[in-house]
All heavy atoms as atom14 arrays in JSON, in Angstrom:
{
  "sequence": "MAAEQPQVHIHLVFFQPRERTVELVRQVSNYSFREGGINRDIVYGDMNTLIP",
  "atom14_mask": [
    [1, 1, 1, 1, 1, 1, 1, 1, 0, 0, 0, 0, 0, 0],
    [1, 1, 1, 1, 1, 0, 0, 0, 0, 0, 0, 0, 0, 0],
    [1, 1, 1, 1, 1, 0, 0, 0, 0, 0, 0, 0, 0, 0],
    [1, 1, 1, 1, 1, 1, 1, 1, 1, 0, 0, 0, 0, 0],
    [1, 1, 1, 1, 1, 1, 1, 1, 1, 0, 0, 0, 0, 0],
    [1, 1, 1, 1, 1, 1, 1, 0, 0, 0, 0, 0, 0, 0],
    [1, 1, 1, 1, 1, 1, 1, 1, 1, 0, 0, 0, 0, 0],
    [1, 1, 1, 1, 1, 1, 1, 0, 0, 0, 0, 0, 0, 0],
    [1, 1, 1, 1, 1, 1, 1, 1, 1, 1, 0, 0, 0, 0],
    [1, 1, 1, 1, 1, 1, 1, 1, 0, 0, 0, 0, 0, 0],
    [1, 1, 1, 1, 1, 1, 1, 1, 1, 1, 0, 0, 0, 0],
    [1, 1, 1, 1, 1, 1, 1, 1, 0, 0, 0, 0, 0, 0],
    [1, 1, 1, 1, 1, 1, 1, 0, 0, 0, 0, 0, 0, 0],
    [1, 1, 1, 1, 1, 1, 1, 1, 1, 1, 1, 0, 0, 0],
    [1, 1, 1, 1, 1, 1, 1, 1, 1, 1, 1, 0, 0, 0],
    [1, 1, 1, 1, 1, 1, 1, 1, 1, 0, 0, 0, 0, 0],
    [1, 1, 1, 1, 1, 1, 1, 0, 0, 0, 0, 0, 0, 0],
    [1, 1, 1, 1, 1, 1, 1, 1, 1, 1, 1, 0, 0, 0],
    [1, 1, 1, 1, 1, 1, 1, 1, 1, 0, 0, 0, 0, 0],
    [1, 1, 1, 1, 1, 1, 1, 1, 1, 1, 1, 0, 0, 0],
    [1, 1, 1, 1, 1, 1, 1, 0, 0, 0, 0, 0, 0, 0],
    [1, 1, 1, 1, 1, 1, 1, 0, 0, 0, 0, 0, 0, 0],
    [1, 1, 1, 1, 1, 1, 1, 1, 1, 0, 0, 0, 0, 0],
    [1, 1, 1, 1, 1, 1, 1, 1, 0, 0, 0, 0, 0, 0],
    [1, 1, 1, 1, 1, 1, 1, 0, 0, 0, 0, 0, 0, 0],
    [1, 1, 1, 1, 1, 1, 1, 1, 1, 1, 1, 0, 0, 0],
    [1, 1, 1, 1, 1, 1, 1, 1, 1, 0, 0, 0, 0, 0],
    [1, 1, 1, 1, 1, 1, 1, 0, 0, 0, 0, 0, 0, 0],
    [1, 1, 1, 1, 1, 1, 0, 0, 0, 0, 0, 0, 0, 0],
    [1, 1, 1, 1, 1, 1, 1, 1, 0, 0, 0, 0, 0, 0],
    [1, 1, 1, 1, 1, 1, 1, 1, 1, 1, 1, 1, 0, 0],
    [1, 1, 1, 1, 1, 1, 0, 0, 0, 0, 0, 0, 0, 0],
    [1, 1, 1, 1, 1, 1, 1, 1, 1, 1, 1, 0, 0, 0],
    [1, 1, 1, 1, 1, 1, 1, 1, 1, 1, 1, 0, 0, 0],
    [1, 1, 1, 1, 1, 1, 1, 1, 1, 0, 0, 0, 0, 0],
    [1, 1, 1, 1, 0, 0, 0, 0, 0, 0, 0, 0, 0, 0],
    [1, 1, 1, 1, 0, 0, 0, 0, 0, 0, 0, 0, 0, 0],
    [1, 1, 1, 1, 1, 1, 1, 1, 0, 0, 0, 0, 0, 0],
    [1, 1, 1, 1, 1, 1, 1, 1, 0, 0, 0, 0, 0, 0],
    [1, 1, 1, 1, 1, 1, 1, 1, 1, 1, 1, 0, 0, 0],
    [1, 1, 1, 1, 1, 1, 1, 1, 0, 0, 0, 0, 0, 0],
    [1, 1, 1, 1, 1, 1, 1, 1, 0, 0, 0, 0, 0, 0],
    [1, 1, 1, 1, 1, 1, 1, 0, 0, 0, 0, 0, 0, 0],
    [1, 1, 1, 1, 1, 1, 1, 1, 1, 1, 1, 1, 0, 0],
    [1, 1, 1, 1, 0, 0, 0, 0, 0, 0, 0, 0, 0, 0],
    [1, 1, 1, 1, 1, 1, 1, 1, 0, 0, 0, 0, 0, 0],
    [1, 1, 1, 1, 1, 1, 1, 1, 0, 0, 0, 0, 0, 0],
    [1, 1, 1, 1, 1, 1, 1, 1, 0, 0, 0, 0, 0, 0],
    [1, 1, 1, 1, 1, 1, 1, 0, 0, 0, 0, 0, 0, 0],
    [1, 1, 1, 1, 1, 1, 1, 1, 0, 0, 0, 0, 0, 0],
    [1, 1, 1, 1, 1, 1, 1, 1, 0, 0, 0, 0, 0, 0],
    [1, 1, 1, 1, 1, 1, 1, 0, 0, 0, 0, 0, 0, 0]
  ],
  "atom14_positions": [
    [[-34.1, 7.96, -2.14], [-35.49, 7.86, -2.24], [-36.17, 8.5, -1.1], [-35.88, 8.29, 0.21], [-35.86, 6.39, -2.21], [-35.45, 5.61, -3.42], [-36.66, 5.86, -4.68], [-35.9, 6.02, -6.21], [0.0, 0.0, 0.0], [0.0, 0.0, 0.0], [0.0, 0.0, 0.0], [0.0, 0.0, 0.0], [0.0, 0.0, 0.0], [0.0, 0.0, 0.0]],
    [[-37.15, 9.1, -1.38], [-37.91, 9.95, -0.18], [-38.52, 9.13, 0.72], [-38.81, 9.34, 1.95], [-38.83, 10.99, -0.86], [0.0, 0.0, 0.0], [0.0, 0.0, 0.0], [0.0, 0.0, 0.0], [0.0, 0.0, 0.0], [0.0, 0.0, 0.0], [0.0, 0.0, 0.0], [0.0, 0.0, 0.0], [0.0, 0.0, 0.0], [0.0, 0.0, 0.0]],
    [[-39.2, 7.89, 0.22], [-40.04, 7.02, 1.07], [-39.15, 6.09, 1.93], [-39.63, 5.52, 2.8], [-41.06, 6.41, 0.27], [0.0, 0.0, 0.0], [0.0, 0.0, 0.0], [0.0, 0.0, 0.0], [0.0, 0.0, 0.0], [0.0, 0.0, 0.0], [0.0, 0.0, 0.0], [0.0, 0.0, 0.0], [0.0, 0.0, 0.0], [0.0, 0.0, 0.0]],
    [[-37.94, 5.99, 1.58], [-37.01, 5.0, 2.26], [-36.52, 5.57, 3.61], [-36.2, 6.72, 3.85], [-35.74, 4.65, 1.4], [-34.91, 3.72, 2.11], [-33.61, 3.44, 1.38], [-33.71, 3.13, 0.16], [-32.49, 3.63, 1.96], [0.0, 0.0, 0.0], [0.0, 0.0, 0.0], [0.0, 0.0, 0.0], [0.0, 0.0, 0.0], [0.0, 0.0, 0.0]],
    [[-36.62, 4.65, 4.58], [-36.05, 5.05, 6.02], [-34.99, 3.97, 6.42], [-35.47, 2.9, 6.57], [-37.15, 5.14, 6.91], [-38.15, 6.29, 6.68], [-39.18, 6.42, 7.74], [-39.12, 5.8, 8.84], [-40.11, 7.31, 7.53], [0.0, 0.0, 0.0], [0.0, 0.0, 0.0], [0.0, 0.0, 0.0], [0.0, 0.0, 0.0], [0.0, 0.0, 0.0]],
    [[-33.8, 4.17, 6.48], [-32.79, 3.22, 6.85], [-33.01, 2.69, 8.19], [-33.41, 3.33, 9.12], [-31.46, 4.08, 6.93], [-31.68, 5.33, 6.08], [-33.15, 5.57, 6.26], [0.0, 0.0, 0.0], [0.0, 0.0, 0.0], [0.0, 0.0, 0.0], [0.0, 0.0, 0.0], [0.0, 0.0, 0.0], [0.0, 0.0, 0.0], [0.0, 0.0, 0.0]],
    [[-32.92, 1.31, 8.25], [-33.1, 0.62, 9.57], [-32.5, -0.73, 9.35], [-32.34, -1.29, 8.34], [-34.57, 0.42, 9.74], [-35.42, -0.11, 8.63], [-36.88, -0.05, 9.01], [-37.4, -0.67, 9.96], [-37.72, 0.67, 8.23], [0.0, 0.0, 0.0], [0.0, 0.0, 0.0], [0.0, 0.0, 0.0], [0.0, 0.0, 0.0], [0.0, 0.0, 0.0]],
    [[-32.25, -1.47, 10.6], [-31.78, -2.67, 10.59], [-32.53, -3.5, 11.5], [-32.79, -3.08, 12.65], [-30.27, -2.74, 11.09], [-29.83, -4.17, 11.34], [-29.36, -1.89, 10.19], [0.0, 0.0, 0.0], [0.0, 0.0, 0.0], [0.0, 0.0, 0.0], [0.0, 0.0, 0.0], [0.0, 0.0, 0.0], [0.0, 0.0, 0.0], [0.0, 0.0, 0.0]],
    [[-32.98, -4.6, 11.1], [-33.83, -5.54, 12.08], [-33.94, -6.87, 11.52], [-33.63, -7.23, 10.38], [-35.24, -4.92, 12.21], [-35.98, -4.53, 10.86], [-36.61, -5.5, 10.03], [-36.04, -3.42, 10.22], [-37.05, -4.9, 9.02], [-36.71, -3.65, 9.04], [0.0, 0.0, 0.0], [0.0, 0.0, 0.0], [0.0, 0.0, 0.0], [0.0, 0.0, 0.0]],
    [[-34.22, -7.76, 12.42], [-34.52, -9.18, 12.1], [-36.04, -9.32, 12.31], [-36.65, -9.11, 13.3], [-33.71, -10.06, 13.11], [-32.1, -9.78, 12.86], [-34.05, -11.55, 12.87], [-31.18, -10.6, 13.85], [0.0, 0.0, 0.0], [0.0, 0.0, 0.0], [0.0, 0.0, 0.0], [0.0, 0.0, 0.0], [0.0, 0.0, 0.0], [0.0, 0.0, 0.0]],
    [[-36.59, -10.08, 11.4], [-37.9, -10.49, 11.42], [-38.25, -12.07, 11.69], [-37.56, -12.83, 11.08], [-38.71, -10.25, 10.1], [-39.02, -8.79, 9.87], [-40.27, -8.31, 10.23], [-38.28, -7.75, 9.45], [-40.29, -7.0, 9.97], [-39.18, -6.7, 9.53], [0.0, 0.0, 0.0], [0.0, 0.0, 0.0], [0.0, 0.0, 0.0], [0.0, 0.0, 0.0]],
    [[-38.95, -12.3, 12.61], [-39.3, -13.72, 12.89], [-40.81, -13.88, 12.54], [-41.59, -13.13, 12.88], [-39.25, -14.2, 14.5], [-37.87, -14.08, 15.09], [-37.94, -14.4, 16.59], [-36.91, -15.06, 14.34], [0.0, 0.0, 0.0], [0.0, 0.0, 0.0], [0.0, 0.0, 0.0], [0.0, 0.0, 0.0], [0.0, 0.0, 0.0], [0.0, 0.0, 0.0]],
    [[-41.07, -14.79, 11.55], [-42.42, -15.01, 11.07], [-42.62, -16.46, 11.32], [-42.0, -17.42, 10.87], [-42.4, -14.73, 9.59], [-43.79, -15.03, 8.96], [-42.03, -13.23, 9.35], [0.0, 0.0, 0.0], [0.0, 0.0, 0.0], [0.0, 0.0, 0.0], [0.0, 0.0, 0.0], [0.0, 0.0, 0.0], [0.0, 0.0, 0.0], [0.0, 0.0, 0.0]],
    [[-43.81, -16.71, 12.0], [-44.21, -18.06, 12.33], [-45.51, -18.33, 11.43], [-46.5, -17.51, 11.38], [-44.65, -18.27, 13.7], [-43.33, -17.9, 14.61], [-43.15, -16.81, 15.21], [-42.33, -18.9, 14.73], [-42.03, -16.55, 16.06], [-41.35, -18.67, 15.63], [-41.1, -17.48, 16.11], [0.0, 0.0, 0.0], [0.0, 0.0, 0.0], [0.0, 0.0, 0.0]],
    [[-45.55, -19.43, 10.77], [-46.75, -19.77, 9.9], [-46.73, -21.25, 9.8], [-45.66, -21.97, 9.92], [-46.7, -19.06, 8.54], [-45.67, -19.6, 7.73], [-45.97, -20.58, 6.7], [-44.26, -18.99, 7.78], [-44.96, -20.78, 5.87], [-43.39, -19.4, 6.87], [-43.79, -20.37, 5.91], [0.0, 0.0, 0.0], [0.0, 0.0, 0.0], [0.0, 0.0, 0.0]],
    [[-47.85, -21.79, 9.48], [-48.07, -23.26, 9.22], [-48.35, -23.31, 7.63], [-49.5, -22.88, 7.2], [-49.31, -23.75, 10.07], [-49.52, -25.23, 9.86], [-48.35, -25.98, 10.43], [-47.78, -25.7, 11.5], [-47.94, -27.17, 9.75], [0.0, 0.0, 0.0], [0.0, 0.0, 0.0], [0.0, 0.0, 0.0], [0.0, 0.0, 0.0], [0.0, 0.0, 0.0]],
    [[-47.52, -23.87, 6.91], [-47.87, -23.99, 5.51], [-48.87, -24.81, 5.19], [-49.22, -25.81, 5.8], [-46.36, -24.74, 4.94], [-45.53, -24.66, 6.1], [-46.24, -24.43, 7.39], [0.0, 0.0, 0.0], [0.0, 0.0, 0.0], [0.0, 0.0, 0.0], [0.0, 0.0, 0.0], [0.0, 0.0, 0.0], [0.0, 0.0, 0.0], [0.0, 0.0, 0.0]],
    [[-49.64, -24.39, 4.11], [-50.93, -25.1, 3.69], [-50.56, -26.06, 2.64], [-51.34, -27.04, 2.38], [-51.92, -24.16, 3.25], [-52.62, -23.26, 4.33], [-53.52, -22.3, 3.81], [-54.0, -21.43, 4.93], [-54.57, -20.27, 4.72], [-54.7, -19.93, 3.51], [-54.99, -19.56, 5.64], [0.0, 0.0, 0.0], [0.0, 0.0, 0.0], [0.0, 0.0, 0.0]],
    [[-49.28, -25.89, 1.97], [-48.98, -26.73, 0.85], [-47.51, -27.15, 1.18], [-46.75, -26.56, 1.97], [-49.11, -26.04, -0.3], [-50.56, -25.57, -0.71], [-50.91, -25.33, -2.03], [-50.11, -25.77, -3.03], [-51.86, -24.66, -2.37], [0.0, 0.0, 0.0], [0.0, 0.0, 0.0], [0.0, 0.0, 0.0], [0.0, 0.0, 0.0], [0.0, 0.0, 0.0]],
    [[-47.01, -28.31, 0.37], [-45.7, -28.75, 0.49], [-44.65, -27.76, 0.08], [-43.62, -27.67, 0.67], [-45.57, -30.06, -0.18], [-44.32, -30.74, -0.04], [-44.34, -32.16, -0.65], [-43.07, -32.83, -0.66], [-42.58, -33.46, 0.43], [-43.21, -33.61, 1.54], [-41.39, -33.95, 0.3], [0.0, 0.0, 0.0], [0.0, 0.0, 0.0], [0.0, 0.0, 0.0]],
    [[-44.97, -26.98, -0.82], [-44.02, -25.96, -1.52], [-44.34, -24.63, -1.05], [-45.57, -24.28, -1.04], [-44.06, -26.05, -2.96], [-43.69, -27.43, -3.35], [-43.04, -25.12, -3.5], [0.0, 0.0, 0.0], [0.0, 0.0, 0.0], [0.0, 0.0, 0.0], [0.0, 0.0, 0.0], [0.0, 0.0, 0.0], [0.0, 0.0, 0.0], [0.0, 0.0, 0.0]],
    [[-43.37, -23.78, -0.55], [-43.7, -22.45, -0.07], [-42.71, -21.6, -0.85], [-41.44, -21.85, -0.99], [-43.42, -22.27, 1.47], [-43.56, -20.79, 1.89], [-44.47, -23.15, 2.12], [0.0, 0.0, 0.0], [0.0, 0.0, 0.0], [0.0, 0.0, 0.0], [0.0, 0.0, 0.0], [0.0, 0.0, 0.0], [0.0, 0.0, 0.0], [0.0, 0.0, 0.0]],
    [[-43.24, -20.37, -1.4], [-42.32, -19.53, -2.11], [-42.0, -18.31, -1.2], [-42.97, -17.58, -0.64], [-42.94, -19.0, -3.3], [-42.26, -17.97, -4.04], [-42.73, -17.54, -5.35], [-43.91, -17.87, -5.63], [-42.22, -16.71, -6.01], [0.0, 0.0, 0.0], [0.0, 0.0, 0.0], [0.0, 0.0, 0.0], [0.0, 0.0, 0.0], [0.0, 0.0, 0.0]],
    [[-40.73, -17.96, -0.97], [-40.42, -16.83, -0.09], [-39.79, -15.81, -1.07], [-38.96, -16.02, -1.8], [-39.33, -17.41, 1.01], [-39.72, -18.41, 1.87], [-38.58, -18.84, 2.66], [-40.88, -18.03, 2.77], [0.0, 0.0, 0.0], [0.0, 0.0, 0.0], [0.0, 0.0, 0.0], [0.0, 0.0, 0.0], [0.0, 0.0, 0.0], [0.0, 0.0, 0.0]],
    [[-40.33, -14.69, -0.72], [-39.81, -13.46, -1.56], [-39.24, -12.4, -0.51], [-39.95, -11.98, 0.44], [-40.93, -12.71, -2.31], [-40.47, -11.59, -3.17], [-41.51, -13.82, -3.19], [0.0, 0.0, 0.0], [0.0, 0.0, 0.0], [0.0, 0.0, 0.0], [0.0, 0.0, 0.0], [0.0, 0.0, 0.0], [0.0, 0.0, 0.0], [0.0, 0.0, 0.0]],
    [[-38.02, -11.94, -0.72], [-37.34, -10.92, 0.03], [-37.17, -9.71, -0.75], [-36.61, -9.71, -1.85], [-36.08, -11.39, 0.59], [-36.15, -12.58, 1.47], [-35.01, -13.26, 2.21], [-33.68, -12.77, 2.03], [-32.77, -13.21, 2.77], [-32.97, -14.12, 3.62], [-31.48, -12.76, 2.53], [0.0, 0.0, 0.0], [0.0, 0.0, 0.0], [0.0, 0.0, 0.0]],
    [[-37.58, -8.64, -0.3], [-37.42, -7.21, -1.03], [-36.59, -6.47, -0.22], [-36.95, -6.22, 0.91], [-38.89, -6.72, -1.18], [-39.88, -7.44, -2.15], [-41.13, -6.79, -2.29], [-41.65, -6.06, -1.49], [-41.73, -6.91, -3.47], [0.0, 0.0, 0.0], [0.0, 0.0, 0.0], [0.0, 0.0, 0.0], [0.0, 0.0, 0.0], [0.0, 0.0, 0.0]],
    [[-35.48, -6.03, -0.82], [-34.63, -5.21, -0.18], [-34.15, -3.95, -0.9], [-33.94, -4.08, -2.18], [-33.28, -6.03, 0.13], [-32.23, -5.2, 0.74], [-33.63, -7.3, 0.91], [0.0, 0.0, 0.0], [0.0, 0.0, 0.0], [0.0, 0.0, 0.0], [0.0, 0.0, 0.0], [0.0, 0.0, 0.0], [0.0, 0.0, 0.0], [0.0, 0.0, 0.0]],
    [[-34.11, -2.83, -0.32], [-33.53, -1.53, -1.08], [-32.3, -1.22, -0.23], [-32.22, -1.54, 1.01], [-34.5, -0.51, -1.16], [-34.8, 0.01, 0.24], [0.0, 0.0, 0.0], [0.0, 0.0, 0.0], [0.0, 0.0, 0.0], [0.0, 0.0, 0.0], [0.0, 0.0, 0.0], [0.0, 0.0, 0.0], [0.0, 0.0, 0.0], [0.0, 0.0, 0.0]],
    [[-31.3, -0.52, -0.89], [-30.06, -0.25, -0.27], [-29.52, 1.04, -0.76], [-28.51, 0.98, -1.5], [-29.16, -1.37, -0.35], [-28.06, -1.29, 0.48], [-27.88, -0.41, 1.41], [-26.78, -1.93, 0.26], [0.0, 0.0, 0.0], [0.0, 0.0, 0.0], [0.0, 0.0, 0.0], [0.0, 0.0, 0.0], [0.0, 0.0, 0.0], [0.0, 0.0, 0.0]],
    [[-30.24, 2.19, -0.52], [-29.79, 3.49, -1.09], [-28.94, 4.2, -0.07], [-28.13, 5.21, -0.56], [-31.04, 4.3, -1.57], [-31.79, 3.68, -2.71], [-32.75, 3.2, -2.43], [-31.22, 3.68, -3.96], [-33.59, 2.59, -3.47], [-31.89, 3.26, -5.09], [-33.05, 2.59, -4.73], [-33.82, 2.0, -5.9], [0.0, 0.0, 0.0], [0.0, 0.0, 0.0]],
    [[-29.02, 3.93, 1.16], [-28.45, 4.73, 2.25], [-27.08, 4.25, 2.78], [-26.33, 4.97, 3.35], [-29.38, 4.96, 3.33], [-30.56, 5.61, 2.82], [0.0, 0.0, 0.0], [0.0, 0.0, 0.0], [0.0, 0.0, 0.0], [0.0, 0.0, 0.0], [0.0, 0.0, 0.0], [0.0, 0.0, 0.0], [0.0, 0.0, 0.0], [0.0, 0.0, 0.0]],
    [[-26.89, 2.92, 2.7], [-25.73, 2.26, 3.29], [-25.22, 1.17, 2.42], [-25.75, 0.14, 2.31], [-26.09, 1.77, 4.63], [-25.08, 1.16, 5.53], [-23.99, 1.96, 5.83], [-25.08, -0.13, 5.88], [-22.97, 1.39, 6.7], [-24.02, -0.82, 6.55], [-23.04, 0.05, 7.0], [0.0, 0.0, 0.0], [0.0, 0.0, 0.0], [0.0, 0.0, 0.0]],
    [[-24.04, 1.46, 1.76], [-23.7, 0.42, 0.76], [-23.27, -0.94, 1.34], [-23.24, -1.77, 0.49], [-22.52, 1.22, -0.04], [-21.26, 1.35, 0.55], [-20.42, 1.92, -0.33], [-18.89, 1.87, 0.19], [-17.81, 2.12, -0.31], [-17.9, 2.39, -1.53], [-16.65, 2.03, 0.24], [0.0, 0.0, 0.0], [0.0, 0.0, 0.0], [0.0, 0.0, 0.0]],
    [[-22.85, -0.94, 2.6], [-22.58, -2.28, 3.05], [-23.79, -2.96, 3.59], [-23.6, -4.22, 4.06], [-21.4, -2.04, 4.26], [-20.19, -1.7, 3.78], [-19.94, -0.21, 3.61], [-20.76, 0.6, 4.18], [-18.93, 0.2, 3.05], [0.0, 0.0, 0.0], [0.0, 0.0, 0.0], [0.0, 0.0, 0.0], [0.0, 0.0, 0.0], [0.0, 0.0, 0.0]],
    [[-24.9, -2.46, 3.6], [-26.11, -3.09, 4.04], [-26.63, -4.04, 3.04], [-26.08, -4.43, 2.05], [0.0, 0.0, 0.0], [0.0, 0.0, 0.0], [0.0, 0.0, 0.0], [0.0, 0.0, 0.0], [0.0, 0.0, 0.0], [0.0, 0.0, 0.0], [0.0, 0.0, 0.0], [0.0, 0.0, 0.0], [0.0, 0.0, 0.0], [0.0, 0.0, 0.0]],
    [[-27.85, -4.51, 3.3], [-28.45, -5.44, 2.45], [-28.57, -6.8, 3.2], [-28.67, -6.94, 4.37], [0.0, 0.0, 0.0], [0.0, 0.0, 0.0], [0.0, 0.0, 0.0], [0.0, 0.0, 0.0], [0.0, 0.0, 0.0], [0.0, 0.0, 0.0], [0.0, 0.0, 0.0], [0.0, 0.0, 0.0], [0.0, 0.0, 0.0], [0.0, 0.0, 0.0]],
    [[-28.82, -7.96, 2.51], [-29.11, -9.31, 3.09], [-27.7, -9.83, 3.5], [-26.81, -9.96, 2.64], [-29.84, -10.16, 2.08], [-31.14, -9.57, 1.66], [-29.9, -11.5, 2.64], [-31.84, -10.35, 0.52], [0.0, 0.0, 0.0], [0.0, 0.0, 0.0], [0.0, 0.0, 0.0], [0.0, 0.0, 0.0], [0.0, 0.0, 0.0], [0.0, 0.0, 0.0]],
    [[-27.53, -10.05, 4.72], [-26.35, -10.53, 5.17], [-26.52, -12.03, 6.0], [-25.68, -12.34, 6.82], [-25.53, -9.66, 5.99], [-26.32, -9.04, 7.2], [-27.33, -9.55, 7.5], [-25.8, -7.96, 7.88], [0.0, 0.0, 0.0], [0.0, 0.0, 0.0], [0.0, 0.0, 0.0], [0.0, 0.0, 0.0], [0.0, 0.0, 0.0], [0.0, 0.0, 0.0]],
    [[-27.63, -12.58, 6.05], [-28.01, -13.69, 6.84], [-28.84, -14.68, 6.01], [-29.48, -14.11, 5.04], [-28.71, -13.41, 8.15], [-28.0, -12.52, 9.04], [-28.75, -12.29, 10.25], [-28.02, -11.31, 11.11], [-27.92, -11.5, 12.5], [-28.43, -12.52, 12.99], [-27.24, -10.61, 13.12], [0.0, 0.0, 0.0], [0.0, 0.0, 0.0], [0.0, 0.0, 0.0]],
    [[-28.7, -15.84, 6.22], [-29.48, -16.87, 5.57], [-30.88, -16.98, 6.2], [-31.16, -16.58, 7.33], [-28.82, -18.29, 5.65], [-27.58, -18.42, 4.97], [-27.35, -17.72, 4.13], [-26.76, -19.34, 5.44], [0.0, 0.0, 0.0], [0.0, 0.0, 0.0], [0.0, 0.0, 0.0], [0.0, 0.0, 0.0], [0.0, 0.0, 0.0], [0.0, 0.0, 0.0]],
    [[-31.87, -17.42, 5.37], [-33.25, -17.69, 5.98], [-33.03, -19.11, 6.78], [-32.59, -20.01, 6.21], [-34.21, -17.82, 4.75], [-34.47, -16.53, 4.1], [-35.5, -18.42, 5.47], [-35.47, -16.6, 3.02], [0.0, 0.0, 0.0], [0.0, 0.0, 0.0], [0.0, 0.0, 0.0], [0.0, 0.0, 0.0], [0.0, 0.0, 0.0], [0.0, 0.0, 0.0]],
    [[-33.62, -19.02, 7.91], [-33.48, -20.21, 8.76], [-35.03, -20.63, 9.05], [-35.68, -19.73, 9.44], [-32.77, -20.02, 10.19], [-32.79, -21.11, 11.03], [-31.35, -19.45, 9.9], [0.0, 0.0, 0.0], [0.0, 0.0, 0.0], [0.0, 0.0, 0.0], [0.0, 0.0, 0.0], [0.0, 0.0, 0.0], [0.0, 0.0, 0.0], [0.0, 0.0, 0.0]],
    [[-35.22, -21.86, 8.8], [-36.67, -22.3, 9.08], [-36.57, -23.53, 9.87], [-35.73, -24.27, 9.85], [-37.35, -22.39, 7.74], [-36.73, -23.33, 6.83], [-37.16, -24.78, 6.71], [-35.81, -22.99, 5.78], [-36.62, -25.66, 5.91], [-35.25, -23.97, 5.0], [-35.64, -25.16, 4.93], [-35.15, -26.1, 4.16], [0.0, 0.0, 0.0], [0.0, 0.0, 0.0]],
    [[-37.66, -23.78, 10.65], [-37.83, -24.99, 11.44], [-38.91, -24.73, 12.41], [-39.57, -23.92, 12.36], [0.0, 0.0, 0.0], [0.0, 0.0, 0.0], [0.0, 0.0, 0.0], [0.0, 0.0, 0.0], [0.0, 0.0, 0.0], [0.0, 0.0, 0.0], [0.0, 0.0, 0.0], [0.0, 0.0, 0.0], [0.0, 0.0, 0.0], [0.0, 0.0, 0.0]],
    [[-38.79, -25.69, 13.31], [-39.79, -25.62, 14.51], [-39.45, -24.39, 15.44], [-38.38, -24.11, 15.61], [-39.66, -26.94, 15.4], [-40.59, -27.01, 16.51], [-41.77, -27.31, 16.15], [-40.17, -26.82, 17.64], [0.0, 0.0, 0.0], [0.0, 0.0, 0.0], [0.0, 0.0, 0.0], [0.0, 0.0, 0.0], [0.0, 0.0, 0.0], [0.0, 0.0, 0.0]],
    [[-40.67, -23.88, 15.94], [-40.39, -22.65, 16.69], [-39.52, -22.9, 17.99], [-38.84, -22.06, 18.32], [-41.85, -22.11, 17.17], [-41.82, -20.88, 18.04], [-43.5, -20.23, 18.4], [-44.13, -21.39, 19.58], [0.0, 0.0, 0.0], [0.0, 0.0, 0.0], [0.0, 0.0, 0.0], [0.0, 0.0, 0.0], [0.0, 0.0, 0.0], [0.0, 0.0, 0.0]],
    [[-39.62, -24.08, 18.6], [-38.94, -24.34, 19.85], [-37.36, -24.49, 19.38], [-36.52, -24.26, 20.24], [-39.3, -25.62, 20.4], [-40.72, -25.41, 21.0], [-41.2, -24.3, 21.52], [-41.59, -26.44, 21.05], [0.0, 0.0, 0.0], [0.0, 0.0, 0.0], [0.0, 0.0, 0.0], [0.0, 0.0, 0.0], [0.0, 0.0, 0.0], [0.0, 0.0, 0.0]],
    [[-37.06, -24.74, 18.17], [-35.71, -24.91, 17.74], [-35.09, -23.43, 17.4], [-34.01, -23.23, 17.77], [-35.49, -25.8, 16.45], [-36.18, -26.97, 16.73], [-34.11, -25.9, 16.05], [0.0, 0.0, 0.0], [0.0, 0.0, 0.0], [0.0, 0.0, 0.0], [0.0, 0.0, 0.0], [0.0, 0.0, 0.0], [0.0, 0.0, 0.0], [0.0, 0.0, 0.0]],
    [[-35.97, -22.68, 16.83], [-35.5, -21.36, 16.41], [-35.34, -20.39, 17.58], [-34.52, -19.41, 17.52], [-36.45, -20.77, 15.38], [-36.55, -21.47, 14.02], [-37.62, -20.82, 13.18], [-35.3, -21.56, 13.37], [0.0, 0.0, 0.0], [0.0, 0.0, 0.0], [0.0, 0.0, 0.0], [0.0, 0.0, 0.0], [0.0, 0.0, 0.0], [0.0, 0.0, 0.0]],
    [[-36.13, -20.5, 18.59], [-36.05, -19.59, 19.73], [-35.54, -20.47, 20.94], [-36.38, -21.09, 21.63], [-37.46, -18.93, 20.12], [-37.93, -18.21, 19.0], [-37.37, -18.05, 21.41], [-39.32, -17.49, 19.06], [0.0, 0.0, 0.0], [0.0, 0.0, 0.0], [0.0, 0.0, 0.0], [0.0, 0.0, 0.0], [0.0, 0.0, 0.0], [0.0, 0.0, 0.0]],
    [[-34.31, -20.15, 21.21], [-33.69, -21.03, 22.37], [-34.42, -20.54, 23.74], [-34.87, -19.61, 23.98], [-32.19, -20.62, 22.46], [-32.06, -19.56, 21.4], [-33.34, -19.29, 20.83], [0.0, 0.0, 0.0], [0.0, 0.0, 0.0], [0.0, 0.0, 0.0], [0.0, 0.0, 0.0], [0.0, 0.0, 0.0], [0.0, 0.0, 0.0], [0.0, 0.0, 0.0]]
  ]
}
């Protein structure tokens, strides 16, 4: 794909949910590295717990 640029990174996103239920959507493409893709679980919790 012409618009794809291979990269590896971890995103930390901090937010305060407005409702009890939150929907998380992960979008991943993997045209350049066949061993790539999602390889970690989503971890959620208090900011002080997630960042030691």
